[in-house]
Structures are given as structure tokens and as C-alpha cells.
Residue frames as qw, qx, qy, qz and C-alpha x, y, z in Angstrom:
[[0.000, 0.890, 0.456, 0.000, 0.00, 0.00, 0.00],
 [0.440, 0.030, 0.020, 0.897, 1.31, 3.45, -0.80],
 [0.026, 0.858, 0.388, -0.335, 0.26, 7.05, -0.42],
 [0.453, 0.317, 0.287, 0.783, 0.78, 9.70, -3.10],
 [0.091, -0.841, -0.332, 0.416, 0.59, 13.43, -2.45],
 [0.453, 0.654, 0.185, 0.577, 0.99, 16.46, -4.68],
 [0.424, -0.701, -0.150, 0.553, 3.16, 19.22, -3.17],
 [0.400, 0.895, 0.078, 0.181, 3.80, 22.56, -4.82],
 [0.641, -0.435, 0.159, 0.613, 7.47, 23.42, -5.22],
 [0.193, -0.345, 0.333, 0.856, 8.53, 26.61, -6.93],
 [0.487, 0.383, -0.063, -0.783, 5.11, 26.91, -8.60],
 [0.503, 0.202, -0.761, -0.356, 5.17, 23.32, -9.91],
 [0.851, -0.259, 0.198, -0.412, 2.99, 20.47, -8.65],
 [0.287, 0.454, -0.843, 0.037, 5.30, 17.59, -7.77],
 [0.891, -0.246, -0.236, -0.299, 4.07, 14.10, -6.89],
 [0.032, -0.505, 0.795, -0.335, 5.63, 12.33, -3.91],
 [0.852, -0.136, -0.407, -0.300, 5.00, 8.71, -3.02],
 [0.270, -0.499, 0.727, -0.388, 5.53, 7.00, 0.32],
 [0.920, -0.017, -0.269, -0.283, 5.46, 3.22, 0.52],
 [0.856, -0.444, 0.253, 0.075, 7.22, 0.32, 2.20],
 [0.834, 0.353, 0.087, 0.414, 9.75, 0.37, -0.66],
 [0.101, 0.950, -0.115, 0.272, 11.11, 3.83, 0.22],
 [0.560, -0.727, 0.395, 0.052, 13.55, 2.74, 2.98],
 [0.831, 0.002, 0.456, 0.320, 15.07, 0.15, 0.65],
 [0.534, 0.739, 0.197, 0.360, 15.25, 2.51, -2.35],
 [0.129, -0.959, 0.183, -0.171, 16.82, 5.23, -0.19],
 [0.706, -0.537, 0.439, 0.142, 19.33, 2.81, 1.38],
 [0.806, 0.227, 0.405, 0.368, 20.39, 1.42, -2.02],
 [0.398, 0.822, 0.138, 0.382, 20.75, 4.87, -3.60],
 [0.029, -0.869, 0.237, -0.434, 22.37, 6.78, -0.70],
 [0.640, 0.060, -0.667, 0.378, 23.65, 4.04, 1.67],
 [0.094, -0.215, 0.453, -0.860, 21.77, 5.69, 4.54],
 [0.096, -0.412, -0.884, 0.199, 18.85, 4.88, 6.84],
 [0.105, -0.521, -0.351, -0.771, 15.83, 7.05, 6.01],
 [0.559, -0.689, -0.460, -0.033, 14.35, 6.59, 9.49],
 [0.588, -0.423, -0.153, 0.673, 17.45, 8.05, 11.15],
 [0.265, 0.152, 0.249, 0.919, 17.72, 10.83, 8.59],
 [0.255, -0.649, -0.468, -0.544, 14.07, 11.85, 9.02],
 [0.597, -0.674, -0.363, 0.241, 14.53, 11.96, 12.81],
 [0.505, -0.212, 0.019, 0.837, 17.61, 14.16, 12.41],
 [0.069, 0.355, 0.373, 0.854, 15.74, 16.50, 10.07],
 [0.406, -0.719, -0.508, -0.243, 12.71, 16.70, 12.36],
 [0.587, -0.602, -0.233, 0.488, 14.95, 17.73, 15.26],
 [0.431, -0.049, 0.182, 0.882, 16.94, 20.17, 13.11],
 [0.031, -0.479, -0.440, -0.759, 13.92, 21.98, 11.70],
 [0.003, -0.132, -0.592, 0.795, 12.29, 22.32, 15.11],
 [0.298, 0.577, 0.602, -0.464, 8.96, 24.10, 14.94],
 [0.498, 0.614, 0.483, 0.377, 9.54, 25.20, 11.36],
 [0.097, -0.978, -0.020, 0.184, 11.02, 28.50, 12.50],
 [0.725, 0.573, -0.118, 0.364, 13.85, 29.38, 10.15],
 [0.025, -0.829, 0.350, -0.436, 15.52, 31.62, 12.73],
 [0.569, -0.539, 0.535, -0.316, 15.72, 28.90, 15.41],
 [0.982, 0.165, -0.029, -0.082, 16.49, 25.84, 13.30],
 [0.503, -0.614, 0.558, 0.240, 19.75, 23.91, 13.32],
 [0.860, 0.460, 0.218, 0.044, 19.86, 22.99, 9.64],
 [0.295, -0.637, 0.507, 0.500, 23.31, 22.69, 8.13],
 [0.418, 0.494, -0.547, -0.531, 24.44, 21.80, 4.62],
 [0.045, 0.100, -0.994, -0.016, 24.46, 18.09, 5.47],
 [0.326, 0.387, 0.711, -0.488, 20.83, 18.33, 6.65],
 [0.459, 0.586, -0.093, -0.662, 19.89, 20.14, 3.46],
 [0.288, 0.363, -0.813, -0.352, 21.47, 17.37, 1.39],
 [0.129, 0.125, 0.959, -0.222, 19.56, 14.72, 3.40],
 [0.422, 0.519, 0.403, -0.625, 16.32, 16.61, 2.73],
 [0.426, 0.550, -0.419, -0.584, 17.07, 16.84, -0.99],
 [0.142, 0.216, -0.955, -0.147, 17.83, 13.10, -1.12],
 [0.239, 0.290, 0.847, -0.377, 14.65, 12.14, 0.72],
 [0.450, 0.586, 0.149, -0.657, 12.51, 14.46, -1.42],
 [0.335, 0.476, -0.657, -0.480, 14.13, 13.12, -4.58],
 [0.025, -0.049, 0.998, -0.025, 13.58, 9.48, -3.53],
 [0.325, 0.442, 0.704, -0.450, 9.89, 10.04, -2.83],
 [0.428, 0.638, -0.091, -0.634, 9.41, 12.06, -6.05],
 [0.226, 0.398, -0.811, -0.364, 11.24, 9.49, -8.20],
 [0.170, 0.124, 0.960, -0.183, 9.14, 6.73, -6.61],
 [0.411, 0.578, 0.468, -0.528, 5.99, 8.63, -7.67],
 [0.574, 0.777, -0.021, -0.259, 7.22, 9.51, -11.16],
 [0.834, -0.122, 0.376, 0.385, 9.78, 7.25, -12.90],
 [0.538, 0.729, 0.184, 0.382, 10.26, 9.94, -15.60],
 [0.284, -0.941, 0.177, 0.053, 12.20, 12.08, -13.11],
 [0.468, 0.686, -0.543, 0.127, 15.95, 12.17, -13.94],
 [0.894, -0.138, -0.398, 0.153, 18.13, 9.47, -12.40],
 [0.520, 0.058, -0.371, 0.767, 20.34, 11.96, -10.57],
 [0.239, -0.730, -0.490, 0.413, 19.32, 14.26, -7.72],
 [0.214, -0.436, 0.132, 0.864, 21.22, 17.23, -9.15],
 [0.004, 0.173, 0.665, 0.727, 19.40, 16.95, -12.48],
 [0.219, -0.654, -0.721, -0.073, 16.05, 16.86, -10.68],
 [0.300, -0.682, -0.293, 0.599, 16.94, 19.86, -8.51],
 [0.225, -0.125, 0.361, 0.897, 17.98, 21.82, -11.62],
 [0.048, -0.511, -0.712, -0.480, 14.30, 21.89, -12.56],
 [0.325, -0.836, -0.437, 0.069, 13.56, 24.28, -9.67],
 [0.098, 0.730, -0.272, 0.620, 14.63, 27.66, -8.46],
 [0.147, 0.141, -0.780, 0.592, 15.46, 27.66, -4.77],
 [0.584, -0.497, -0.409, -0.494, 12.61, 26.57, -2.52],
 [0.323, -0.577, 0.481, -0.576, 12.08, 26.54, 1.21],
 [0.377, 0.042, -0.912, 0.154, 12.83, 23.35, 3.09],
 [0.144, 0.091, 0.631, -0.757, 10.54, 24.76, 5.81],
 [0.625, 0.214, -0.019, -0.751, 7.54, 24.52, 3.47],
 [0.719, 0.253, -0.568, -0.311, 8.26, 21.14, 1.89],
 [0.256, 0.242, -0.884, 0.309, 9.89, 19.05, 4.64],
 [0.395, -0.003, 0.627, -0.671, 6.93, 19.13, 7.07],
 [0.771, 0.274, -0.066, -0.571, 4.66, 17.88, 4.26],
 [0.612, 0.350, -0.708, -0.056, 7.06, 15.04, 3.41],
 [0.003, 0.185, -0.844, 0.504, 7.32, 14.05, 7.08],
 [0.600, 0.119, 0.370, -0.699, 3.53, 14.06, 7.32],
 [0.765, 0.339, -0.375, -0.399, 3.26, 11.94, 4.16],
 [0.412, 0.301, -0.841, 0.179, 5.78, 9.45, 5.55],
 [0.241, -0.087, 0.716, -0.649, 3.90, 9.34, 8.87],
 [0.736, 0.198, 0.085, -0.641, 0.62, 8.61, 7.09],
 [0.694, 0.348, -0.604, -0.182, 2.29, 5.79, 5.18],
 [0.189, 0.232, -0.867, 0.398, 3.75, 4.23, 8.33],
 [0.460, 0.027, 0.515, -0.723, 0.40, 4.56, 10.10],
 [0.781, 0.272, -0.190, -0.529, -1.39, 2.89, 7.16],
 [0.547, 0.325, -0.771, 0.029, 1.13, 0.01, 7.15],
 [0.064, -0.138, 0.812, -0.564, 0.64, -0.59, 10.89],
 [0.623, 0.149, 0.301, -0.706, -3.16, -0.55, 10.52],
 [0.745, 0.328, -0.448, -0.371, -2.97, -2.97, 7.58],
 [0.352, 0.265, -0.868, 0.229, -0.83, -5.40, 9.60],
 [0.312, -0.026, 0.666, -0.677, -3.26, -5.24, 12.53],
 [0.727, 0.250, 0.023, -0.640, -6.19, -5.98, 10.21],
 [0.693, 0.350, -0.597, -0.204, -4.46, -8.88, 8.47],
 [0.193, 0.241, -0.879, 0.362, -3.46, -10.56, 11.75],
 [0.523, -0.034, 0.455, -0.720, -7.07, -10.72, 13.03]]
């Protein structure tokens, strides 16, 4: 089961898809654990207040990689490299997009847990 959401970035509607495949796709592409990276980003962004956040360049790269993975999963026509995908946008605010991606991921995890509960009854 997967969840797809449209998020506006730089005036463009971009599809993002969250599913059970995302952790594997992310790990194979970036050799990192998406669960750990999302936790780090959640802590770094805080309450979404740009002035009080702890985002560094490494956090920004993690965000770009997660966003790319979820977008590529939704639309296979997206370029195979993150940089090529990012070239399609002007700069955009991580503070607007990241909370929506975290919410999408949370909905997916919640749906997976509910599906497992239902199938075990």
C-alpha cells in the first residue's frame, strides 16, 4: 500500500510517493537509513522557524535526497540523478516542503501498521 501526495514546489505540482519500498530505495541509492535521517531532520527543523532551526548543509542534502527518492518513486520519468532533478527548480524553502514530506511518511507508516493489525485478526 502506498500514499501519493501532490506538493507545490517553486510553482510546480510535484508528486511524492511513500510506501514500504522507500527505505530500501533510499538505502540502495544513498547508503543511509531514512528513518534516522528523518529523525535528524525533524529535530533540526524544530517548529519550522527558520531563525531557530539547526539545519546545516548536510541536513539540506539529506532533505534533498529524501525528497528526490519520494518524487522518483511517484514519477519514474524524473531524472536518475538528484542534481538533475533539482535543476528543474529555483530555490525553494525546506521549511515549506519538509513538514509535508514528514507528514506523508507518517501517514504511510500509520497505514502500514493498521494494515498489519487488520491482516493478523
